[in-house]
C-alpha angles and dihedrals in degrees: 000000000000118000133211131169125211107204116197109239099184133272105026096325131113131185112218117211125193130155091343094309126116132206127178124224125191143153129249118261092256088061096049099269136111094242088235095141144004119298121244092260090049090050089049090054090044091052092051091047092050092046092052090046092050093053092046093047092047092051093046093048091052092045095048094247114146114246097197109139095011111161138155119220118201133193128175143176130210124236133196137227091068104020106238145121100292099184133014128182132190131196118194112207116198113162112213096022107152112243088232090064098043097095092047091052090048090053091049091049090052091051096063117129096248094047089051089049091056092047091050104029117213124231109265119211123189122183135164121245129189 
């Protein structure tokens, strides 16, 4: 099982640690933070975008398709009851992608680990430790 630690850094900030890497998380000023880093929902969207991009780039590199200019655009909207991301959309931009390969790249993008996780939600366990 993969492990990650979220260390409280004061205010509304956390420092995420995983495999020797570190990422900051914070809240915008209007939510009590210093706006020093992305929020958890922004990081969630960023993770999905990067996962989709990774799968697309990997497929293209193996298939001999140029990845110059590859980017993944993401947009989302919040929903209530419960408060959550209610809708999220991704647009993969890959200049020069042959039309004949477009559907294959869309299928690969939709097969990324995090997309599959959302489609088949994991069990989530939260417990308190001392």
